C-alpha positions in Angstrom: 27.9 22.9 -9.2 26.8 22.8 -12.9 24.7 25.6 -14.1 21.3 24.7 -15.7 22.5 25.4 -19.1 25.7 23.2 -18.6 23.6 20.4 -17.3 21.0 20.6 -20.1 23.8 20.4 -22.4 25.3 17.3 -20.7 21.7 15.7 -20.7 21.4 16.4 -24.5 24.7 14.8 -25.3 23.4 11.5 -23.9 22.0 8.8 -26.0 18.3 8.8 -26.4 17.8 5.8 -24.1 19.9 7.3 -21.4 17.9 10.5 -21.5 14.5 8.6 -21.2 15.9 6.7 -18.1 17.0 9.8 -16.6 13.5 11.6 -17.2 11.9 8.5 -15.6 14.4 8.7 -12.7 13.7 12.3 -12.0 10.0 11.8 -12.2 10.3 8.9 -9.7 12.4 11.1 -7.2 10.0 14.0 -7.8 7.1 11.7 -6.9 8.9 10.4 -3.8 9.8 13.8 -2.7 6.2 15.0 -3.2 5.0 12.1 -0.9 7.6 12.9 1.7 6.7 16.6 1.8 2.9 15.7 2.1 3.8 13.2 4.9 5.8 15.9 6.8 3.2 18.5 6.5 0.5 16.1 7.7 2.8 15.1 10.6 3.3 18.9 11.5 -0.5 19.4 11.3 -1.3 16.5 13.5 1.5 17.7 16.0 0.0 21.1 15.9 -3.4 19.6 16.8 -2.0 17.3 19.4 -3.0 14.3 17.4 0.4 12.8 16.5 0.2 10.0 19.1 -3.3 8.8 18.2 -3.3 4.9 17.8 -3.6 3.8 14.1 -6.9 2.0 14.8 -8.5 5.2 16.2 -7.2 7.0 13.0 -8.7 4.4 10.7 -12.0 4.4 12.6 -12.1 8.4 12.0 -11.2 7.8 8.4 -14.0 5.3 8.0 -16.5 7.5 9.7 -15.5 10.4 7.4 -15.8 8.1 4.4 -19.2 7.0 5.4 -20.3 10.6 5.9 -19.2 11.7 2.6 -20.7 8.7 0.9 -24.1 9.4 2.7 -23.8 13.2 1.6 -23.1 12.2 -2.0 -25.9 9.7 -2.4 -28.5 12.3 -0.9 -27.6 14.6 -3.7 
């Protein structure tokens, strides 16, 4: 595997447009990885709470209840 210094040298040798494309691709991949990591963490949390198999409509109902609770609390402040 290339060292980071070698990789950096390879990248700066690329034309500017290719560097920008590469940066955008890395940003997209990093965003997708972050979403995947977040989903994995959420699944583990639900599994630890024995809530992983709750039907989607129950999850949406709970989220709606929480949203309304927060909105009510915010409007009273």
